[in-house]
C-alpha positions in Angstrom: 0.0 0.0 0.0 1.2 3.5 -0.6 0.1 7.0 -0.1 0.2 10.0 -2.5 2.7 12.7 -1.5 1.4 16.4 -1.5 3.9 18.7 -3.5 3.9 22.5 -3.6 4.8 22.5 -7.3 3.3 20.2 -9.8 5.6 18.0 -11.9 6.3 19.1 -15.4 4.3 16.9 -17.9 7.2 16.1 -20.2 7.8 12.5 -19.7 11.0 12.9 -17.7 10.0 11.6 -14.2 13.5 10.9 -13.0 14.7 14.4 -13.7 11.7 16.3 -12.1 12.3 17.6 -8.5 8.5 17.0 -7.8 9.2 13.2 -7.8 12.7 13.4 -6.0 11.6 12.4 -2.5 8.6 10.2 -3.4 8.9 6.5 -2.7 8.3 4.4 -5.8 5.8 1.4 -5.9 7.8 -1.4 -7.4 6.1 -4.7 -6.5 4.0 -5.6 -9.5 2.6 -8.9 -10.8 2.1 -10.2 -14.4 -1.4 -11.0 -15.9 0.2 -12.4 -19.0 2.0 -14.6 -20.0 2.6 -15.9 -16.5 -0.4 -14.7 -14.4 0.4 -14.1 -10.7 4.3 -14.2 -11.3 6.4 -11.2 -10.4 6.8 -8.7 -13.3 9.5 -9.6 -15.6 10.6 -6.0 -16.1 11.1 -3.4 -13.4 8.2 -0.9 -13.1 8.2 2.2 -10.8 5.1 4.2 -10.0 5.2 7.4 -8.0 2.1 9.3 -7.0 1.8 13.1 -6.0 -0.9 15.6 -5.8 -1.4 19.5 -5.4 -4.4 21.2 -4.3 -6.1 20.8 -7.7 -4.7 17.6 -9.3 -3.2 14.2 -8.8 -0.3 13.0 -10.8 1.2 9.5 -11.6 4.9 9.2 -12.6 5.5 5.9 -14.2 9.0 4.5 -15.2 8.9 1.3 -17.3 12.2 -0.3 -17.7 13.2 -2.9 -20.4 16.3 -5.1 -20.2 16.4 -5.5 -24.0 14.9 -2.6 -25.8 14.7 -2.5 -29.5 17.7 -0.9 -31.2 
């Protein structure tokens, strides 16, 4: 279980989660399980999800890693 973190300044919506100060001190959710092809098994690739909110919005920062990305 996790809790969203309140931030004073909203993250910049540019796809660069790891470089944005809004996400810097937010713990990442990293325990995910597959639904296919091996239902119930730990995810085969690392996934990180961070959640922050401001007074007017909630934001999800997602990093999807791939050990063997296409060239």
